[in-house]
N, C-alpha and C positions, 0 to 999 in steps of 0.2 A: 504494500500500500504506500502510495506517495505521501508526502508530508501533509497531514490533515490538521487543520486548525482545531483547537479544543472545542470551541463553540459549535463548529460544524459536526464534530464527532458526537457531541452530546445530543445535538438535534437529530442526527441519524439514529442514535441509540433509542431516543424517544419514539421515533417513527417505527422502528423495529418492534419495540415493546408494545406500542399501540396496535400494530398489525397482529401480533401474536395474541394479545389480550382480547381483541375483537374477533378472533378466530377467522380472520380473513386470509389465513395462510394455510396452504395444504401441507401435508406431511412431507412431501418431496422437497418443498421449499424450506421447511422448518430448519433442517440441518444446516443449510447454507446460511440462513439468517442468524442462527445461533453462533456459527463460526465467525460471521462478520461482526456480530456483537462482541464476542470475546476479543477480537482484534482491536476493535474500537475502545473497549475497556482498558486493554493493555496500553494503547496509545495515550489515553487520558491519564492513566496512572503515571506513566513515564513523564508526561508534561507537568503533572502536579509535583512529582518528586524533583524534577529539574528546577521548577520555580521555587520550591522550598529551599533547595540548596543555594540558589542564587540570592534569595532574600536573606538567608543566614549569613552568607558571605558579605553582603552589603552591610548588615547590622554589625557583624564582627569588624569590618573595616572601619565603620563609623565609630564604634566603641574604641578601637585602637587609636584612631585619630583624636578622639576626644580626650583620651587618657594622656596622649603625648602633649597635647596643648595645655594641660593643667600642670 
């Protein structure tokens, strides 16, 4: 899967869930949709983890900068 934006991945997950819950999906398509959903969930999780690390680094850098100034 090419680079997917977080919001687009969430929207697609919501579409898949809605389709499954409304029973608009046949058994043959279900496996493919579940597989796609798993891929999207992994993508979202990776993006959240990356953002968390970046925020921690910014906070750490800011804390270190503030400590050096005092």
